[in-house]
PDB file with one MODEL, atoms N, CA, C and O in Angstrom:
MODEL        1
ATOM      1  N   UNK A   1      51.977  12.164 -14.371  1.00  0.00           N
ATOM      2  CA  UNK A   1      50.654  12.453 -13.870  1.00  0.00           C
ATOM      3  C   UNK A   1      50.150  13.730 -14.537  1.00  0.00           C
ATOM      4  O   UNK A   1      50.918  14.662 -14.776  1.00  0.00           O
ATOM      5  N   UNK A   2      48.888  13.759 -14.824  1.00  0.00           N
ATOM      6  CA  UNK A   2      48.304  14.901 -15.502  1.00  0.00           C
ATOM      7  C   UNK A   2      47.851  15.937 -14.499  1.00  0.00           C
ATOM      8  O   UNK A   2      47.239  15.601 -13.486  1.00  0.00           O
ATOM      9  N   UNK A   3      48.141  17.170 -14.768  1.00  0.00           N
ATOM     10  CA  UNK A   3      47.719  18.260 -13.900  1.00  0.00           C
ATOM     11  C   UNK A   3      46.318  18.692 -14.337  1.00  0.00           C
ATOM     12  O   UNK A   3      46.088  19.000 -15.506  1.00  0.00           O
ATOM     13  N   UNK A   4      45.395  18.709 -13.391  1.00  0.00           N
ATOM     14  CA  UNK A   4      44.009  19.063 -13.708  1.00  0.00           C
ATOM     15  C   UNK A   4      43.808  20.553 -13.493  1.00  0.00           C
ATOM     16  O   UNK A   4      44.335  21.141 -12.548  1.00  0.00           O
ATOM     17  N   UNK A   5      43.063  21.126 -14.354  1.00  0.00           N
ATOM     18  CA  UNK A   5      42.729  22.534 -14.209  1.00  0.00           C
ATOM     19  C   UNK A   5      41.489  22.664 -13.338  1.00  0.00           C
ATOM     20  O   UNK A   5      40.747  21.699 -13.150  1.00  0.00           O
ATOM     21  N   UNK A   6      41.273  23.842 -12.816  1.00  0.00           N
ATOM     22  CA  UNK A   6      40.112  24.085 -11.963  1.00  0.00           C
ATOM     23  C   UNK A   6      38.802  23.841 -12.715  1.00  0.00           C
ATOM     24  O   UNK A   6      37.848  23.330 -12.128  1.00  0.00           O
ATOM     25  N   UNK A   7      38.738  24.182 -13.949  1.00  0.00           N
ATOM     26  CA  UNK A   7      37.486  24.104 -14.705  1.00  0.00           C
ATOM     27  C   UNK A   7      37.123  22.685 -15.095  1.00  0.00           C
ATOM     28  O   UNK A   7      35.950  22.431 -15.372  1.00  0.00           O
ATOM     29  N   UNK A   8      38.038  21.762 -15.133  1.00  0.00           N
ATOM     30  CA  UNK A   8      37.735  20.403 -15.564  1.00  0.00           C
ATOM     31  C   UNK A   8      37.506  19.441 -14.408  1.00  0.00           C
ATOM     32  O   UNK A   8      36.999  18.340 -14.627  1.00  0.00           O
ATOM     33  N   UNK A   9      37.853  19.811 -13.214  1.00  0.00           N
ATOM     34  CA  UNK A   9      37.745  18.887 -12.086  1.00  0.00           C
ATOM     35  C   UNK A   9      36.293  18.593 -11.718  1.00  0.00           C
ATOM     36  O   UNK A   9      35.914  17.430 -11.574  1.00  0.00           O
ATOM     37  N   UNK A  10      35.500  19.612 -11.570  1.00  0.00           N
ATOM     38  CA  UNK A  10      34.112  19.413 -11.141  1.00  0.00           C
ATOM     39  C   UNK A  10      33.167  20.111 -12.102  1.00  0.00           C
ATOM     40  O   UNK A  10      32.770  21.255 -11.880  1.00  0.00           O
ATOM     41  N   UNK A  11      32.822  19.436 -13.136  1.00  0.00           N
ATOM     42  CA  UNK A  11      31.865  20.013 -14.076  1.00  0.00           C
ATOM     43  C   UNK A  11      30.457  19.654 -13.612  1.00  0.00           C
ATOM     44  O   UNK A  11      30.164  18.501 -13.296  1.00  0.00           O
ATOM     45  N   UNK A  12      29.631  20.622 -13.580  1.00  0.00           N
ATOM     46  CA  UNK A  12      28.240  20.379 -13.229  1.00  0.00           C
ATOM     47  C   UNK A  12      27.371  20.742 -14.419  1.00  0.00           C
ATOM     48  O   UNK A  12      27.631  21.705 -15.141  1.00  0.00           O
ATOM     49  N   UNK A  13      26.350  19.955 -14.596  1.00  0.00           N
ATOM     50  CA  UNK A  13      25.413  20.258 -15.670  1.00  0.00           C
ATOM     51  C   UNK A  13      24.511  21.389 -15.219  1.00  0.00           C
ATOM     52  O   UNK A  13      24.144  21.484 -14.048  1.00  0.00           O
ATOM     53  N   UNK A  14      24.167  22.226 -16.146  1.00  0.00           N
ATOM     54  CA  UNK A  14      23.250  23.315 -15.830  1.00  0.00           C
ATOM     55  C   UNK A  14      21.867  22.703 -15.611  1.00  0.00           C
ATOM     56  O   UNK A  14      21.468  21.792 -16.337  1.00  0.00           O
ATOM     57  N   UNK A  15      21.147  23.194 -14.626  1.00  0.00           N
ATOM     58  CA  UNK A  15      19.809  22.647 -14.420  1.00  0.00           C
ATOM     59  C   UNK A  15      18.930  22.939 -15.630  1.00  0.00           C
ATOM     60  O   UNK A  15      18.952  24.030 -16.200  1.00  0.00           O
ATOM     61  N   UNK A  16      18.178  21.951 -15.988  1.00  0.00           N
ATOM     62  CA  UNK A  16      17.316  22.085 -17.151  1.00  0.00           C
ATOM     63  C   UNK A  16      16.098  22.923 -16.789  1.00  0.00           C
ATOM     64  O   UNK A  16      15.496  22.725 -15.733  1.00  0.00           O
ATOM     65  N   UNK A  17      15.745  23.832 -17.636  1.00  0.00           N
ATOM     66  CA  UNK A  17      14.589  24.682 -17.384  1.00  0.00           C
ATOM     67  C   UNK A  17      13.316  23.873 -17.611  1.00  0.00           C
ATOM     68  O   UNK A  17      13.241  23.047 -18.522  1.00  0.00           O
ATOM     69  N   UNK A  18      12.320  24.125 -16.769  1.00  0.00           N
ATOM     70  CA  UNK A  18      11.039  23.448 -16.934  1.00  0.00           C
ATOM     71  C   UNK A  18      10.333  23.968 -18.168  1.00  0.00           C
ATOM     72  O   UNK A  18      10.213  25.175 -18.381  1.00  0.00           O
ATOM     73  N   UNK A  19       9.880  23.048 -18.958  1.00  0.00           N
ATOM     74  CA  UNK A  19       9.099  23.442 -20.125  1.00  0.00           C
ATOM     75  C   UNK A  19       7.647  23.575 -19.690  1.00  0.00           C
ATOM     76  O   UNK A  19       7.277  23.069 -18.630  1.00  0.00           O
ATOM     77  N   UNK A  20       6.828  24.236 -20.473  1.00  0.00           N
ATOM     78  CA  UNK A  20       5.401  24.324 -20.121  1.00  0.00           C
ATOM     79  C   UNK A  20       4.758  22.950 -19.972  1.00  0.00           C
ATOM     80  O   UNK A  20       3.867  22.762 -19.143  1.00  0.00           O
ATOM     81  N   UNK A  21       5.211  21.990 -20.778  1.00  0.00           N
ATOM     82  CA  UNK A  21       4.650  20.644 -20.677  1.00  0.00           C
ATOM     83  C   UNK A  21       5.025  20.000 -19.340  1.00  0.00           C
ATOM     84  O   UNK A  21       4.203  19.299 -18.749  1.00  0.00           O
ATOM     85  N   UNK A  22       6.243  20.222 -18.855  1.00  0.00           N
ATOM     86  CA  UNK A  22       6.659  19.691 -17.549  1.00  0.00           C
ATOM     87  C   UNK A  22       5.807  20.281 -16.432  1.00  0.00           C
ATOM     88  O   UNK A  22       5.394  19.568 -15.518  1.00  0.00           O
ATOM     89  N   UNK A  23       5.547  21.568 -16.506  1.00  0.00           N
ATOM     90  CA  UNK A  23       4.718  22.226 -15.494  1.00  0.00           C
ATOM     91  C   UNK A  23       3.300  21.675 -15.509  1.00  0.00           C
ATOM     92  O   UNK A  23       2.707  21.437 -14.457  1.00  0.00           O
ATOM     93  N   UNK A  24       2.760  21.473 -16.706  1.00  0.00           N
ATOM     94  CA  UNK A  24       1.407  20.934 -16.834  1.00  0.00           C
ATOM     95  C   UNK A  24       1.344  19.507 -16.300  1.00  0.00           C
ATOM     96  O   UNK A  24       0.405  19.145 -15.591  1.00  0.00           O
ATOM     97  N   UNK A  25       2.335  18.708 -16.637  1.00  0.00           N
ATOM     98  CA  UNK A  25       2.371  17.324 -16.172  1.00  0.00           C
ATOM     99  C   UNK A  25       2.430  17.266 -14.652  1.00  0.00           C
ATOM    100  O   UNK A  25       1.735  16.459 -14.035  1.00  0.00           O
ATOM    101  N   UNK A  26       3.249  18.109 -14.046  1.00  0.00           N
ATOM    102  CA  UNK A  26       3.358  18.147 -12.593  1.00  0.00           C
ATOM    103  C   UNK A  26       2.027  18.541 -11.957  1.00  0.00           C
ATOM    104  O   UNK A  26       1.618  17.948 -10.959  1.00  0.00           O
ATOM    105  N   UNK A  27       1.349  19.540 -12.530  1.00  0.00           N
ATOM    106  CA  UNK A  27       0.060  19.990 -11.998  1.00  0.00           C
ATOM    107  C   UNK A  27      -0.990  18.890 -12.115  1.00  0.00           C
ATOM    108  O   UNK A  27      -1.777  18.681 -11.191  1.00  0.00           O
ATOM    109  N   UNK A  28      -1.004  18.193 -13.235  1.00  0.00           N
ATOM    110  CA  UNK A  28      -1.979  17.119 -13.439  1.00  0.00           C
ATOM    111  C   UNK A  28      -1.746  15.991 -12.446  1.00  0.00           C
ATOM    112  O   UNK A  28      -2.700  15.444 -11.893  1.00  0.00           O
ATOM    113  N   UNK A  29      -0.485  15.639 -12.214  1.00  0.00           N
ATOM    114  CA  UNK A  29      -0.178  14.566 -11.254  1.00  0.00           C
ATOM    115  C   UNK A  29      -0.639  14.944  -9.851  1.00  0.00           C
ATOM    116  O   UNK A  29      -1.163  14.101  -9.124  1.00  0.00           O
ATOM    117  N   UNK A  30      -0.450  16.192  -9.471  1.00  0.00           N
ATOM    118  CA  UNK A  30      -0.903  16.640  -8.148  1.00  0.00           C
ATOM    119  C   UNK A  30      -2.424  16.537  -8.038  1.00  0.00           C
ATOM    120  O   UNK A  30      -2.946  16.091  -7.016  1.00  0.00           O
ATOM    121  N   UNK A  31      -3.127  16.946  -9.080  1.00  0.00           N
ATOM    122  CA  UNK A  31      -4.589  16.898  -9.057  1.00  0.00           C
ATOM    123  C   UNK A  31      -5.069  15.451  -8.981  1.00  0.00           C
ATOM    124  O   UNK A  31      -5.954  15.134  -8.187  1.00  0.00           O
ATOM    125  N   UNK A  32      -4.494  14.576  -9.799  1.00  0.00           N
ATOM    126  CA  UNK A  32      -4.911  13.177  -9.821  1.00  0.00           C
ATOM    127  C   UNK A  32      -4.624  12.508  -8.477  1.00  0.00           C
ATOM    128  O   UNK A  32      -5.445  11.734  -7.983  1.00  0.00           O
ATOM    129  N   UNK A  33      -3.476  12.798  -7.887  1.00  0.00           N
ATOM    130  CA  UNK A  33      -3.152  12.221  -6.579  1.00  0.00           C
ATOM    131  C   UNK A  33      -4.144  12.692  -5.515  1.00  0.00           C
ATOM    132  O   UNK A  33      -4.570  11.908  -4.667  1.00  0.00           O
ATOM    133  N   UNK A  34      -4.504  13.962  -5.563  1.00  0.00           N
ATOM    134  CA  UNK A  34      -5.493  14.494  -4.615  1.00  0.00           C
ATOM    135  C   UNK A  34      -6.843  13.834  -4.785  1.00  0.00           C
ATOM    136  O   UNK A  34      -7.510  13.517  -3.800  1.00  0.00           O
ATOM    137  N   UNK A  35      -7.259  13.623  -6.039  1.00  0.00           N
ATOM    138  CA  UNK A  35      -8.539  12.974  -6.299  1.00  0.00           C
ATOM    139  C   UNK A  35      -8.516  11.515  -5.849  1.00  0.00           C
ATOM    140  O   UNK A  35      -9.527  11.003  -5.369  1.00  0.00           O
ATOM    141  N   UNK A  36      -7.388  10.848  -5.996  1.00  0.00           N
ATOM    142  CA  UNK A  36      -7.273   9.458  -5.573  1.00  0.00           C
ATOM    143  C   UNK A  36      -7.447   9.342  -4.061  1.00  0.00           C
ATOM    144  O   UNK A  36      -8.130   8.440  -3.576  1.00  0.00           O
ATOM    145  N   UNK A  37      -6.835  10.246  -3.329  1.00  0.00           N
ATOM    146  CA  UNK A  37      -6.956  10.244  -1.869  1.00  0.00           C
ATOM    147  C   UNK A  37      -8.406  10.516  -1.464  1.00  0.00           C
ATOM    148  O   UNK A  37      -8.945   9.852  -0.579  1.00  0.00           O
ATOM    149  N   UNK A  38      -9.025  11.488  -2.114  1.00  0.00           N
ATOM    150  CA  UNK A  38     -10.406  11.840  -1.788  1.00  0.00           C
ATOM    151  C   UNK A  38     -11.346  10.677  -2.109  1.00  0.00           C
ATOM    152  O   UNK A  38     -12.261  10.387  -1.339  1.00  0.00           O
ATOM    153  N   UNK A  39     -11.124  10.014  -3.240  1.00  0.00           N
ATOM    154  CA  UNK A  39     -11.963   8.881  -3.626  1.00  0.00           C
ATOM    155  C   UNK A  39     -11.850   7.748  -2.610  1.00  0.00           C
ATOM    156  O   UNK A  39     -12.856   7.139  -2.243  1.00  0.00           O
ATOM    157  N   UNK A  40     -10.653   7.469  -2.162  1.00  0.00           N
ATOM    158  CA  UNK A  40     -10.452   6.402  -1.171  1.00  0.00           C
ATOM    159  C   UNK A  40     -11.161   6.738   0.141  1.00  0.00           C
ATOM    160  O   UNK A  40     -11.770   5.870   0.766  1.00  0.00           O
ATOM    161  N   UNK A  41     -11.075   7.996   0.548  1.00  0.00           N
ATOM    162  CA  UNK A  41     -11.733   8.416   1.795  1.00  0.00           C
ATOM    163  C   UNK A  41     -13.255   8.301   1.671  1.00  0.00           C
ATOM    164  O   UNK A  41     -13.921   7.824   2.590  1.00  0.00           O
ATOM    165  N   UNK A  42     -13.800   8.738   0.536  1.00  0.00           N
ATOM    166  CA  UNK A  42     -15.241   8.662   0.325  1.00  0.00           C
ATOM    167  C   UNK A  42     -15.715   7.213   0.230  1.00  0.00           C
ATOM    168  O   UNK A  42     -16.787   6.877   0.733  1.00  0.00           O
ATOM    169  N   UNK A  43     -14.922   6.358  -0.411  1.00  0.00           N
ATOM    170  CA  UNK A  43     -15.294   4.943  -0.519  1.00  0.00           C
ATOM    171  C   UNK A  43     -15.354   4.304   0.862  1.00  0.00           C
ATOM    172  O   UNK A  43     -16.281   3.551   1.161  1.00  0.00           O
ATOM    173  N   UNK A  44     -14.377   4.600   1.699  1.00  0.00           N
ATOM    174  CA  UNK A  44     -14.352   4.043   3.051  1.00  0.00           C
ATOM    175  C   UNK A  44     -15.573   4.516   3.847  1.00  0.00           C
ATOM    176  O   UNK A  44     -16.180   3.733   4.578  1.00  0.00           O
ATOM    177  N   UNK A  45     -15.927   5.779   3.708  1.00  0.00           N
ATOM    178  CA  UNK A  45     -17.095   6.306   4.422  1.00  0.00           C
ATOM    179  C   UNK A  45     -18.379   5.641   3.931  1.00  0.00           C
ATOM    180  O   UNK A  45     -19.261   5.315   4.725  1.00  0.00           O
ATOM    181  N   UNK A  46     -18.478   5.442   2.611  1.00  0.00           N
ATOM    182  CA  UNK A  46     -19.682   4.799   2.057  1.00  0.00           C
ATOM    183  C   UNK A  46     -19.794   3.360   2.539  1.00  0.00           C
ATOM    184  O   UNK A  46     -20.881   2.924   2.917  1.00  0.00           O
ATOM    185  N   UNK A  47     -18.696   2.617   2.535  1.00  0.00           N
ATOM    186  CA  UNK A  47     -18.737   1.232   2.999  1.00  0.00           C
ATOM    187  C   UNK A  47     -19.094   1.148   4.482  1.00  0.00           C
ATOM    188  O   UNK A  47     -19.823   0.248   4.899  1.00  0.00           O
ATOM    189  N   UNK A  48     -18.584   2.078   5.266  1.00  0.00           N
ATOM    190  CA  UNK A  48     -18.911   2.101   6.694  1.00  0.00           C
ATOM    191  C   UNK A  48     -20.401   2.373   6.901  1.00  0.00           C
ATOM    192  O   UNK A  48     -21.050   1.743   7.736  1.00  0.00           O
ATOM    193  N   UNK A  49     -20.933   3.323   6.126  1.00  0.00           N
ATOM    194  CA  UNK A  49     -22.354   3.649   6.242  1.00  0.00           C
ATOM    195  C   UNK A  49     -23.221   2.463   5.818  1.00  0.00           C
ATOM    196  O   UNK A  49     -24.212   2.153   6.480  1.00  0.00           O
ATOM    197  N   UNK A  50     -22.854   1.797   4.714  1.00  0.00           N
ATOM    198  CA  UNK A  50     -23.621   0.646   4.255  1.00  0.00           C
ATOM    199  C   UNK A  50     -23.577  -0.493   5.270  1.00  0.00           C
ATOM    200  O   UNK A  50     -24.581  -1.176   5.473  1.00  0.00           O
ATOM    201  N   UNK A  51     -22.436  -0.704   5.905  1.00  0.00           N
ATOM    202  CA  UNK A  51     -22.313  -1.746   6.924  1.00  0.00           C
ATOM    203  C   UNK A  51     -23.189  -1.416   8.121  1.00  0.00           C
ATOM    204  O   UNK A  51     -23.806  -2.304   8.709  1.00  0.00           O
ATOM    205  N   UNK A  52     -23.244  -0.139   8.481  1.00  0.00           N
ATOM    206  CA  UNK A  52     -24.083   0.286   9.599  1.00  0.00           C
ATOM    207  C   UNK A  52     -25.552   0.052   9.297  1.00  0.00           C
ATOM    208  O   UNK A  52     -26.292  -0.446  10.146  1.00  0.00           O
ATOM    209  N   UNK A  53     -25.979   0.407   8.094  1.00  0.00           N
ATOM    210  CA  UNK A  53     -27.381   0.214   7.702  1.00  0.00           C
ATOM    211  C   UNK A  53     -27.719  -1.268   7.675  1.00  0.00           C
ATOM    212  O   UNK A  53     -28.790  -1.669   8.133  1.00  0.00           O
ATOM    213  N   UNK A  54     -26.816  -2.085   7.143  1.00  0.00           N
ATOM    214  CA  UNK A  54     -27.042  -3.528   7.084  1.00  0.00           C
ATOM    215  C   UNK A  54     -27.128  -4.122   8.483  1.00  0.00           C
ATOM    216  O   UNK A  54     -27.950  -5.006   8.725  1.00  0.00           O
ATOM    217  N   UNK A  55     -26.297  -3.655   9.406  1.00  0.00           N
ATOM    218  CA  UNK A  55     -26.317  -4.167  10.780  1.00  0.00           C
ATOM    219  C   UNK A  55     -27.631  -3.817  11.463  1.00  0.00           C
ATOM    220  O   UNK A  55     -28.190  -4.633  12.195  1.00  0.00           O
ATOM    221  N   UNK A  56     -28.129  -2.597  11.224  1.00  0.00           N
ATOM    222  CA  UNK A  56     -29.411  -2.209  11.818  1.00  0.00           C
ATOM    223  C   UNK A  56     -30.547  -3.050  11.250  1.00  0.00           C
ATOM    224  O   UNK A  56     -31.429  -3.479  11.994  1.00  0.00           O
ATOM    225  N   UNK A  57     -30.537  -3.290   9.943  1.00  0.00           N
ATOM    226  CA  UNK A  57     -31.586  -4.093   9.317  1.00  0.00           C
ATOM    227  C   UNK A  57     -31.533  -5.526   9.810  1.00  0.00           C
ATOM    228  O   UNK A  57     -32.577  -6.139  10.032  1.00  0.00           O
ATOM    229  N   UNK A  58     -30.348  -6.066   9.982  1.00  0.00           N
ATOM    230  CA  UNK A  58     -30.201  -7.433  10.472  1.00  0.00           C
ATOM    231  C   UNK A  58     -30.669  -7.530  11.920  1.00  0.00           C
ATOM    232  O   UNK A  58     -31.281  -8.528  12.300  1.00  0.00           O
ATOM    233  N   UNK A  59     -30.399  -6.530  12.719  1.00  0.00           N
ATOM    234  CA  UNK A  59     -30.809  -6.540  14.121  1.00  0.00           C
ATOM    235  C   UNK A  59     -32.329  -6.510  14.232  1.00  0.00           C
ATOM    236  O   UNK A  59     -32.897  -7.185  15.090  1.00  0.00           O
ATOM    237  N   UNK A  60     -32.982  -5.751  13.391  1.00  0.00           N
ATOM    238  CA  UNK A  60     -34.440  -5.667  13.436  1.00  0.00           C
ATOM    239  C   UNK A  60     -35.075  -6.987  13.022  1.00  0.00           C
ATOM    240  O   UNK A  60     -36.045  -7.418  13.646  1.00  0.00           O
ATOM    241  N   UNK A  61     -34.558  -7.635  11.995  1.00  0.00           N
ATOM    242  CA  UNK A  61     -35.155  -8.883  11.531  1.00  0.00           C
ATOM    243  C   UNK A  61     -34.803 -10.044  12.442  1.00  0.00           C
ATOM    244  O   UNK A  61     -35.565 -11.009  12.508  1.00  0.00           O
ATOM    245  N   UNK A  62     -33.693  -9.995  13.141  1.00  0.00           N
ATOM    246  CA  UNK A  62     -33.320 -11.104  14.016  1.00  0.00           C
ATOM    247  C   UNK A  62     -34.193 -11.134  15.265  1.00  0.00           C
ATOM    248  O   UNK A  62     -34.407 -12.193  15.855  1.00  0.00           O
ATOM    249  N   UNK A  63     -34.697  -9.964  15.665  1.00  0.00           N
ATOM    250  CA  UNK A  63     -35.605  -9.931  16.813  1.00  0.00           C
ATOM    251  C   UNK A  63     -36.932 -10.554  16.432  1.00  0.00           C
ATOM    252  O   UNK A  63     -37.638 -11.100  17.280  1.00  0.00           O
ATOM    253  N   UNK A  64     -37.257 -10.476  15.201  1.00  0.00           N
ATOM    254  CA  UNK A  64     -38.530 -11.014  14.746  1.00  0.00           C
ATOM    255  C   UNK A  64     -39.637 -10.008  14.986  1.00  0.00           C
ATOM    256  O   UNK A  64     -39.497  -9.076  15.778  1.00  0.00           O
ATOM    257  N   UNK A  65     -40.711 -10.211  14.304  1.00  0.00           N
ATOM    258  CA  UNK A  65     -41.850  -9.326  14.498  1.00  0.00           C
ATOM    259  C   UNK A  65     -42.759  -9.967  15.530  1.00  0.00           C
ATOM    260  O   UNK A  65     -42.900 -11.190  15.567  1.00  0.00           O
ATOM    261  N   UNK A  66     -43.364  -9.158  16.352  1.00  0.00           N
ATOM    262  CA  UNK A  66     -44.263  -9.750  17.355  1.00  0.00           C
ATOM    263  C   UNK A  66     -45.430 -10.440  16.646  1.00  0.00           C
ATOM    264  O   UNK A  66     -45.994  -9.929  15.679  1.00  0.00           O
ATOM    265  N   UNK A  67     -45.765 -11.612  17.164  1.00  0.00           N
ATOM    266  CA  UNK A  67     -46.849 -12.370  16.548  1.00  0.00           C
ATOM    267  C   UNK A  67     -48.178 -11.820  17.039  1.00  0.00           C
ATOM    268  O   UNK A  67     -48.369 -11.538  18.222  1.00  0.00           O
ATOM    269  N   UNK A  68     -49.081 -11.680  16.089  1.00  0.00           N
ATOM    270  CA  UNK A  68     -50.420 -11.204  16.431  1.00  0.00           C
ATOM    271  C   UNK A  68     -51.247 -12.412  16.849  1.00  0.00           C
ATOM    272  O   UNK A  68     -51.076 -13.507  16.312  1.00  0.00           O
ATOM    273  N   UNK A  69     -52.135 -12.209  17.798  1.00  0.00           N
ATOM    274  CA  UNK A  69     -52.978 -13.340  18.177  1.00  0.00           C
ATOM    275  C   UNK A  69     -53.900 -13.698  17.005  1.00  0.00           C
ATOM    276  O   UNK A  69     -54.305 -12.815  16.250  1.00  0.00           O
ATOM    277  N   UNK A  70     -54.230 -14.971  16.850  1.00  0.00           N
ATOM    278  CA  UNK A  70     -55.077 -15.360  15.735  1.00  0.00           C
ATOM    279  C   UNK A  70     -56.458 -14.693  15.846  1.00  0.00           C
ATOM    280  O   UNK A  70     -56.961 -14.461  16.946  1.00  0.00           O
ATOM    281  N   UNK A  71     -57.036 -14.401  14.725  1.00  0.00           N
ATOM    282  CA  UNK A  71     -58.364 -13.752  14.696  1.00  0.00           C
ATOM    283  C   UNK A  71     -59.410 -14.844  14.946  1.00  0.00           C
ATOM    284  O   UNK A  71     -59.417 -15.895  14.306  1.00  0.00           O
ATOM    285  N   UNK A  72     -60.283 -14.550  15.899  1.00  0.00           N
ATOM    286  CA  UNK A  72     -61.349 -15.517  16.210  1.00  0.00           C
ATOM    287  C   UNK A  72     -62.590 -15.104  15.468  1.00  0.00           C
ATOM    288  O   UNK A  72     -63.012 -13.949  15.525  1.00  0.00           O
ATOM    289  N   UNK A  73     -63.169 -16.050  14.776  1.00  0.00           N
ATOM    290  CA  UNK A  73     -64.413 -15.780  14.060  1.00  0.00           C
ATOM    291  C   UNK A  73     -65.545 -16.349  14.893  1.00  0.00           C
ATOM    292  O   UNK A  73     -65.541 -17.533  15.231  1.00  0.00           O
ATOM    293  N   UNK A  74     -66.523 -15.499  15.229  1.00  0.00           N
ATOM    294  CA  UNK A  74     -67.610 -15.959  16.087  1.00  0.00           C
ATOM    295  C   UNK A  74     -68.850 -16.277  15.325  1.00  0.00           C
ATOM    296  O   UNK A  74     -69.852 -16.677  15.917  1.00  0.00           O
TER     297      UNK A  74
ENDMDL
END
């Protein structure tokens, strides 16, 4: 059986240092993710508002306009 030394039993890799490109990529991903969330929220609000406006317009036209009495010519 081979006797293991302390230094060979558990070798760990040194953590890799972040390069400027890694930092930039991480920052860009955070910004894009934030914009995606904001866009989805704004889209939902716009669709809700448009549905509300459409419902009001449909309600007004479904009631119909009051009919005016015919004009009598004397």
